[in-house]
Steps between C-alpha positions, in 0.01 A plus 500: 500500500867592541747772397857479371746790498815470291808717537757432231835602359532587133582180314378269779199392287266660753261646244479172306442299817230739621316473169530120496365464854216739422401290198526172689293624795266728303618790718501866403843660460565845646794642306585819312230431242225515762624808686373763258166321466450507877613864518210598277275457805688764699387861522761750383806481276757247621677452167847590630459270799378222271813526287718459809303200628469333159876507444591437866725805504579739780343842427723761342638797691226752421230236534638420844475866599136542407352161586534344841598137538156439651325563169699226327466266793125547535446474125670164460357373831147576383554303180662203672230483768232519230668218307529287814133562582402351165682179602684249277763747385874526444663832584821551304743747657398837648572382855196281553704292745517790745128574492390136523766367736400237754166410340419129506327518160801667333830363366774761472765370258823647365669372184872553454789370288876564464586822319679336206209265434254785511712690250504202262124465524451869421744470208297211358160658565576845361778411254751730668875484530650416839604854591156650441323208665726527806423869534127435462502239777715713729279806444182300556634365831592849614165653403300231677714527812457878503125472435449267798731705723311818409151358533537260793838592651601135474764297316340302221736206555428464873386138535281571804227632269472179297356159570733355240797621292562291187816497290387433142850383412456196725129444435363503144206719416251211473594367843458843656160538337393153618614577855313830518187344351510222761545743786220730382273198465590396854424847637163503326410192704675567831508879533263654245444872480174564684221747437618688808847526343345637180297757694812613685692543174213693340481728803876565491493561126221757527667681789828526307316617189327780690815603682712541185232722344501721810880503510516615141204737490526642852876529543484803728223366721550354841459139599178315417433148626324266257314192622317291242295182495533233232165603349581866447387680815757759607556696821718812491648640818785727603548874454490757222572871519197634306146415395610530138757226549239286672266534203784428257596181685140379489478573127820310423406200715152468352651479151727206589387182328354256752380759754132447582451739793707745704460587869685823574643532852771749405552787743572840346760667718794739472685300764826365349481132418717248315502547119496225235875512449 
């Protein structure tokens, strides 16, 4: 009946806290282990995109050239909206705070700690020497900052995106877990996620899922507008240059998991219109 997003620094105990809260609340946990399972429901091959999202890395140079930012953004948005629609979930990383900002049934939390403490924790956890652990923490911070900047054009440390920022040097893990459990319990009573919220998230998830397939499979085609309902009914509008493209779009959309029916309002025209990119 509520959703928690957690942004964390390496060594801030964010992963451990997310798992502990999930167990205590019987919530599902959306992390890197669930990403590939959810991707199995997508039409097409998104393996390279999945690797980027799983590891929270900015795409490489050649990947950046051939895949627009929108594909990554829509892909992760579809998964996060789908997770939120299922309710009672914790979204770990991947920028969930930006997609679910300002929702009364959501807590957006960030977990941080001083650099030296995070290094010591990584040394203990992975049995590394200080130099290697320091480099690991520094590299992790940089990759996550670049990932968020690339995907959302935001600074991951900007406090305006969080309801609470917790320093796990000052507050022990158990106290942080207890606090988050109490707040989620409160939200379940005072501001629960409603059926209307779930329908909205399912609608957004399906729209994003359709759009990324069209972006990837119809890269040279002009703009197509996708409007979906929560129960799988889709309306396509906009413009395409040829009847062949129109038929191809319909074929791709009908193969997307979750699509029940398609109403085609696309206009075939040679008139120049805005492309996907």
